C-alpha positions, -999 to +999 in steps of 0.1 A: +025+213-175+025+175-175-002+158-195-031+146-175-039+109-177-076+104-182-079+073-161-106+073-133-094+087-100-065+108-115-065+145-105-045+176-112-043+210-094-028+240-111-021+275-098-012+300-126-002+336-119-004+357-151+004+394-158-005+413-190+001+448-201-017+469-227-019+505-240-052+519-252-066+552-263-097+567-278-111+601-288-137+619-267-172+620-282-195+650-273-215+629-249-183+619-230-172+654-221-167+662-185-193+681-166-184+716-153-154+720-176-154+747-204-153+734-240-118+747-246-105+729-216-120+695-224-097+665-232-095+655-268-082+620-261-083+595-232-050+575-230-049+545-207-023+520-196-034+488-180-016+463-159-038+432-156-030+404-131-047+371-126-043+342-103-062+312-117-067+282-095-077+250-115-087+216-102-093+186-126-106+152-115-112+122-138-146+108-127-147+081-154-121+069-179-119+097-206-142+121-187-131+147-162-146+175-141-128+209-145-132+237-119-115+271-125-115+301-101-100+334-113-088+362-089-080+394-107-065+428-103-062+458-127-039+487-123-051+516-144-030+547-153-051+574-170-038+603-190-057+631-209-045+649-240-055+681-258-060+685-295-022+689-300-015+656-282+000+673-251-009+658-217-033+679-196-019+681-161-042+675-130-072+667-152-100+650-134-125+627-152-157+609-143-148+583-169-112+572-160-088+576-131-056+562-117-067+532-096-062+496-087-092+473-088-092+438-072-118+411-072-130+376-079-139+366-114-167+343-124-158+306-116-162+281-144-174+245-141-169+222-171-170+186-182-140+175-203-141+146-227-108+132-240-119+118-274-085+107-287-051+102-271-019+100-293-001+068-293+020+044-313-006+039-340-021+074-343-008+109-338-040+128-329-051+143-296-087+155-295-105+170-264-139+186-260-154+206-231-187+221-221-198+239-190-209+272-175-198+302-154-211+310-120-219+347-114-197+355-084-176+383-099-184+419-092-207+438-115-214+476-119-244+498-128-248+511-164-217+534-168-232+552-199-263+563-180-242+575-151-218+593-175-247+611-193-259+622-158-224+636-151-217+610-124-185+591-118-187+556-130-167+524-136-162+506-169-142+477-155-158+448-136-149+412-132-182+393-137-212+393-160-238+387-132-253+357-152-248+320-157-230+318-191-225+286-211-190+278-223-179+253-249-144+245-262-123+221-281-087+213-289-070+192-316-033+184-317-011+165-342+019+150-325+049+147-349+086+142-343+100+174-328+069+195-331+032+196-324+004+212-345-025+227-326-059+240-333-082+253-304-114+272-301-135+284-272-168+303-269-187+319-240-221+336-244-245+355-222-281+346-227-299+371-205-293+404-187-282+407-151-298+428-123-282+460-137-296+454-172-262+443-185-259+413-210-223+404-216-208+399-251-205+366-268-168+359-272-155+332-296-118+328-300-093+303-314-059+297-328-040+276-353-003+271-348+026+249-339+048+242-309+084+229-308+112+226-283+137+234-311+160+209-297+160+223-261+146+198-236+135+224-210+118+248-235+088+250-258+082+277-284+049+286-300+038+305-331+001+309-338-024+328-359-054+337-337-088+351-342-114+366-318-150+376-325-169+396-298-206+404-302-217+437-287-226+438-250-259+454-241-272+477-214-310+478-211-312+461-245-291+487-262-257+481-277-229+492-254-202+515-267-166+502-270-181+467-276-182+444-305-152+436-326-135+410-349-098+406-347-070+386-362-036+384-345-002+368-345+008+352-312+044+343-303+053+325-270+079+306-251+077+284-221+105+272-197+099+240-178+121+244-148+107+211-133+078+187-140+057+211-118+068+246-126+065+264-159+074+300-168+058+315-199+059+347-220+037+357-249+031+387-271+000+392-292+000+416-321-033+424-339-029+425-377-065+432-387-094+445-367-131+453-375-148+473-348-184+483-341-190+518-326-163+537-307-134+515-298-100+517-281-069+511-302-049+483-285-017+478-306+000+451-285-005+427-256+023+413-236+019+385-211+040+368-184+029+338-164+041+312-140+022+280-131+026+252-105+010+218-110+004+190-086-009+156-098-019+123-084+012+102-077+001+075-102-005+100-130+023+096-156+043+127-167+039+134-204+053+158-228+051+195-219+020+212-232+005+247-233 
């Protein structure tokens, strides 16, 4: 999108539609076996395919020179396709599970309110861009009761939900070095949960970041990106106990491309390939993430159009 001018009174509104696909699977522990099914008929592996879709509405308003208010509202949907395999890896037909099922989930995520401080702006005398943000999320997304307690009781339950049920602080920053024909970029962002919600759930602390470069490669309407990324997730907790399938550190390679069809519309694609993962407890194996997005931006008429950014 176009670069936002941090002069008082400038605003920008962005709507981004994003889709992401992933494949995941995990073995079945003894306490995850299905109630009422003989041992020899139990599934050996749970195999899941996810289609994740998000509409993010974002409004930014510069309240003072160099200082802006940033509001983000995510609307999300997840399409889950569940399969169950025996010890030989063959799919078990018509298998019913209390843990996973074919379904489509839809709901509001937790909105985020942040203050953004533009510390440095690149110009003729210096090539650096530096921006810091701090804020919090508002607990409007749906939450669920403890799925592990329900699972141990033999009751159907849900592992996917769109909110934490708590006000969570968020902090982030971005630094860029503008050079002729390319831009170097470092970014980092962290969100933590400080207390448990009404169901006894305390969300994980998630810190992620990336170091990479962007360039149009001589094409005026395109931008290409290569990045090494990292993510650290502390375990979520249910009733003060560490949640299963939670807590991991991951390094990945990210490749992306954006097509600027106009100053307002951007189409983007990205693939993320984990190259090293450290997990805590039982975890799903997610070998690849693929993402597609399209965004539309509307700005104040007196806001200048800058270089395309991601």
